[in-house]
Every structure is written in C-alpha cells, then in structure tokens.
C-alpha positions in Angstrom: 21.3 29.1 -0.1 23.6 26.1 0.6 26.0 25.0 -2.0 24.9 22.8 -4.8 25.4 19.1 -4.2 28.6 17.8 -5.8 30.3 14.4 -6.1 32.3 15.6 -3.1 29.1 16.2 -1.2 27.2 12.9 -1.6 25.8 12.9 1.9 23.7 15.4 3.8 22.9 15.2 7.5 19.5 15.2 9.1 20.2 18.6 10.5 21.0 19.9 7.1 17.8 18.5 5.7 15.7 20.0 8.6 17.2 23.4 7.8 16.6 23.2 4.0 13.6 21.0 3.5 11.4 24.1 2.9 13.7 25.5 0.2 11.8 25.7 -3.1 14.4 23.8 -5.0 14.8 20.9 -2.6 13.0 17.6 -3.3 13.0 14.6 -1.0 12.7 11.0 -2.2 11.8 8.0 -0.1 13.4 5.1 -1.9 12.5 2.4 0.7 12.8 -1.0 -0.9 11.1 -4.3 0.1 12.4 -5.4 3.5 11.3 -7.1 6.7 10.4 -4.5 9.4 9.1 -7.1 11.9 10.2 -10.7 12.3 8.4 -12.8 9.8 6.4 -9.9 8.4 7.4 -8.9 4.9 6.6 -5.3 4.0 7.1 -3.5 0.7 8.7 -0.2 0.5 5.4 1.4 -0.6 3.7 0.2 2.5 6.4 1.6 4.7 6.2 4.9 2.9 2.4 5.0 3.3 2.8 4.4 7.0 5.2 7.2 7.6 7.7 9.3 5.7 9.5 12.6 5.8 7.0 15.4 5.1 6.6 16.1 1.4 8.7 13.2 0.3 7.9 11.5 -3.0 8.1 7.7 -3.2 10.8 6.5 -5.6 10.1 2.8 -6.6 13.2 1.2 -8.1 11.0 -1.6 -9.4 8.8 0.8 -11.4 11.3 3.4 -12.4 13.1 0.6 -14.3 13.4 -1.2 -17.6 10.2 -3.3 -17.2 11.1 -5.3 -20.4 14.3 -6.6 -18.8 14.4 -10.2 -17.5 16.3 -8.8 -14.5 14.8 -6.8 -11.6 14.9 -3.0 -11.4 17.3 -2.5 -14.3 18.2 1.1 -15.4 15.5 2.3 -17.9 16.4 4.1 -21.1 17.0 7.8 -20.5 13.7 8.9 -22.1 11.7 6.6 -19.8 13.6 7.7 -16.7 13.0 11.4 -17.6 9.3 10.7 -18.1 8.8 8.9 -14.8 10.7 11.3 -12.6 8.9 14.2 -14.2 5.6 12.7 -13.0 7.1 12.9 -9.5 7.6 16.6 -9.9 11.3 16.3 -10.4 13.3 18.2 -12.9 16.2 20.4 -13.9 17.3 22.8 -11.1 16.1 20.6 -8.2 18.4 19.5 -5.4 17.3 15.9 -4.7 17.8 14.2 -1.3 17.3 10.4 -1.3 16.7 8.3 1.8 15.2 5.0 2.8 14.0 3.2 5.9 16.5 0.3 5.7 20.2 1.0 5.6 20.6 2.6 2.1 19.2 -0.5 0.3 17.8 1.7 -2.5 18.5 5.3 -1.6 22.1 4.7 -2.8 20.8 3.2 -6.0 18.4 6.1 -6.6 21.4 8.5 -6.0 23.5 6.5 -8.6 20.6 6.4 -11.1 20.2 10.2 -11.1 23.9 10.6 -11.5 24.0 8.1 -14.3 21.2 10.2 -16.0 23.4 13.3 -15.7 21.7 14.9 -12.7 24.6 15.6 -10.3 22.5 17.7 -7.9 21.6 14.6 -5.7 22.7 13.4 -2.3 21.8 10.8 0.3 20.5 11.4 3.8 23.2 10.0 6.1 21.6 7.5 8.4 18.3 7.6 6.5 14.9 7.7 8.2 16.3 6.6 11.5 18.6 9.6 11.6 15.8 11.9 10.6 13.7 10.7 13.5 16.6 10.8 16.0 17.1 14.5 15.0 13.5 15.2 15.9 12.4 15.5 12.3 8.6 15.3 11.8 6.9 12.5 9.9 3.6 12.2 8.1 1.5 9.6 6.4 0.0 11.9 3.8 0.8 11.9 0.0 2.9 14.8 -1.2 1.2 17.9 -2.6 0.6 17.4 -6.3 3.1 19.3 -8.5 3.1 19.9 -12.2 5.5 18.0 -14.4 8.8 19.7 -14.7 11.3 19.3 -17.5 14.1 16.8 -16.7 17.0 16.6 -19.1 18.5 13.1 -19.1 22.1 13.0 -20.2 23.2 9.4 -19.9 26.7 8.9 -18.4 27.6 5.4 -19.7 30.8 5.4 -17.7 28.8 4.8 -14.5 26.9 1.7 -15.9 28.3 -1.6 -17.0 26.6 -4.5 -18.9 27.5 -8.2 -19.3 29.8 -7.8 -22.3 31.7 -4.9 -20.7 32.1 -7.0 -17.5 33.4 -10.0 -19.4 36.0 -7.8 -21.0 36.9 -6.1 -17.7 37.3 -9.5 -16.1 39.4 -11.0 -18.8 41.7 -8.0 -19.2 41.8 -6.8 -15.6 41.2 -3.2 -16.9 38.8 -2.5 -14.0 38.8 -3.4 -10.3 35.7 -5.5 -9.7 34.3 -5.1 -6.2 31.5 -7.3 -4.8 29.2 -5.9 -2.1 27.7 -9.2 -1.0 28.3 -10.9 2.3 31.5 -13.0 2.4 29.7 -16.3 2.5 27.9 -15.6 -0.7 31.0 -14.2 -2.3 32.9 -17.4 -1.5 30.1 -19.6 -2.7 29.5 -21.2 0.7 25.7 -20.6 0.7 23.0 -20.6 -1.9 22.0 -17.3 -3.6 18.6 -15.9 -2.5 17.4 -16.1 -6.1 16.8 -19.6 -7.3 18.8 -20.9 -10.2 21.9 -18.8 -9.7 25.3 -20.4 -9.3 27.3 -19.9 -6.1 30.5 -17.9 -6.2 31.8 -14.6 -7.6 33.4 -13.1 -10.7 37.0 -14.3 -11.0 39.4 -11.7 -9.8 36.8 -9.7 -7.9 37.5 -8.3 -4.5 35.0 -8.5 -1.6 33.8 -5.5 0.5 30.5 -6.4 2.2 28.6 -3.1 2.2 27.7 -3.6 5.9 31.3 -3.1 6.9 31.1 0.5 5.7 28.4 1.6 8.1 28.4 2.5 11.8 26.1 0.9 14.3 23.7 3.9 14.1 23.3 3.4 10.3 25.5 6.4 9.3 28.5 5.9 7.0 31.9 5.6 8.6 34.4 8.5 8.1 36.1 8.9 4.7 39.4 7.8 6.2 37.8 4.6 7.7 36.1 3.8 4.4 39.3 4.2 2.5 41.0 1.9 4.9 38.4 -0.8 4.5 38.7 -0.7 0.8 42.5 -0.7 1.0 42.5 -3.7 3.3 40.4 -5.5 0.8 43.0 -4.8 -2.0 41.0 -2.0 -3.7 42.9 1.0 -4.9 40.4 3.9 -4.8 42.6 6.0 -7.2 42.0 3.5 -10.0 38.9 2.6 -12.0 36.3 0.5 -10.2 33.1 -1.3 -11.1 30.9 -2.6 -8.3 28.6 -5.6 -8.3 26.3 -7.4 -5.9 23.1 -9.6 -6.3 21.0 -7.3 -8.5 22.7 -4.0 -8.7 21.3 -2.5 -5.4 23.9 -2.8 -2.7 26.6 -2.3 -5.4 25.4 1.3 -5.4 26.1 1.5 -1.7 29.8 0.7 -2.5 29.7 3.4 -5.2 28.4 5.9 -2.7 31.0 4.9 -0.2 33.7 5.3 -2.8 32.4 8.8 -3.7 32.6 9.7 0.0 36.2 8.5 0.0 37.1 10.4 -3.1 36.4 8.2 -6.2 33.1 9.6 -7.6 33.5 7.8 -11.0 33.0 4.2 -9.7 30.5 2.3 -11.9 27.9 -0.3 -11.1 27.3 -3.6 -13.0 23.5 -3.1 -13.3 22.3 -6.8 -13.6 25.1 -8.0 -11.3 24.9 -11.7 -10.1 21.3 -12.1 -11.4 22.9 -12.1 -14.9 26.5 -13.2 -14.3 25.5 -16.2 -12.2 22.7 -17.3 -14.5 23.2 -20.7 -16.3 23.0 -19.3 -19.8 25.6 -16.5 -19.8 28.7 -18.6 -20.1 30.4 -16.3 -17.6 33.3 -17.8 -15.6 32.7 -18.3 -11.9 35.2 -18.6 -9.0 34.6 -19.8 -5.4 36.6 -19.6 -2.2 
C-alpha cells in the first residue's frame, strides 16, 4: 500500500490514481464548480459531473457542503454539519481522499483545504485534474457511484487554517500575518469592477498579489516546488512565515494554500469570506488600490 497522504504529499499524479483507484481505502471526489465549458454556455459543476467523471467519484458540491445560513457563498460549515454531509458521501475516518475538478483546481483545492481544516489530513489533489486523467488514458463514466453506507467521520476543527473578518482586521492592522491575494492583478489593483455587484474595488491594505494562474503550467499541472517558491518570493512572500490567503470568495485562495503546501508551508490559512466580506460596504474594512 502506498504511503498515507501528508502535507508534504498534497498532489498525486494521474498514474498514481490509476494504480490505486481500486484500493478499498481510496475515495475520489469530483469538486467541479460552476464554470463555462463552451463559449457562452454556462454549466454547473453538477452537470459536468453527470456528463462524465472518473469512475466511482462522488460529487462534492462546495455550495451545499457549506454554511447555508451565511450571507456569503460556500462558507465553511460547522464541524458537525461537515461531518454529517461527508458521511452521506460514504467518506469517513481511514479513507484516503483524492480531490479533482474539471476546471483548473477551482474547487478541488478548496475541498482539499476543507478536509484539512476539519482535521482529515489524508487528502490530496489530482495534479492536472480531469484533463490529466484523460490524457493518461484513464476511463470515464456517467454513472452515479455505487451506494455506500455512512461511515463515521471525526471532525477535529483546525482553526489555524481558517480566518474570519475580525482576525483579518487584526492581522492587517498589526502585520502579524502575510496576506496574499489570489485574484488577477487588475482586480487586485482596483482597475476593474468585481464580478459580484456591490463590492468595492481594490485589496486589503498591505496584501501581496500572487494570481493563482501564475502557479500553473500550460497543461494545468502545478509548476515545480522551486518555481512556485520563486513566484511567491518575487511577489514579496516569505514562505517560512505565517500566511493567510484571500481572493473573491475563498475558492482560489485555497489554490494558493495548496501551492504553498507544495513549496513547503503546509500551515497557510484561508480567509473564508474573502473579498465578498471585506469589500462589502457595511464592514468598515480599509481598502487600498494601485
């Protein structure tokens, strides 16, 4: 049996998954999030999953495995709710979980981060996602997974991996944490409107900008740990010091957290509500541009 996933092993290759997908303790999650798969045709993650997915994969919907009472999208649910919902997917203690999606880590990285924040460290992301799986000759199917009984999932919330508004205000004012923003440079600088209406332009004062797309190769796989470390270093980020990542709504920020783990910092946090909260008009949070 292969080694248990660790923070030092946050990625698995398509070849690894092909070799281990039949192992009784391996579970695969398709975390495809809403995206545009054809010009002008919006498609939800669920529709993409129903059309084709890795055999046996369960669908992990970040909008449903979430705090549905929050005014912000896909926020981390309380531990007991998370445990209940993943049990229904047949996930539990002792499982090695591999997350992937069909559009450049948009939610597989967040699913990886959520499991880690809930104390389940035996989780990894498929490098290159669904495209890498198909390129490696992996089979696909459009069938639902075989039903499995609920399995006990022990949630042990790791608060150090999650940040809220009050914690972010304190971090911003004291400089205790490096704040790293995953959004495109034009959004970070406040040169364009945010996709969500009503949000201010700009960024958290003192934040550094590392657009998540700069961390990926053309084929969708992550760059090498050395290249990733250089990208963060060139942006002024010290990977040896505490980091909290932010973005528009806490999704692509998890891609930065995954990249930081690849490069050696497995304790980077995510600001869950991110700019949806910080950039809202009623938070009183300071905003910088340029």
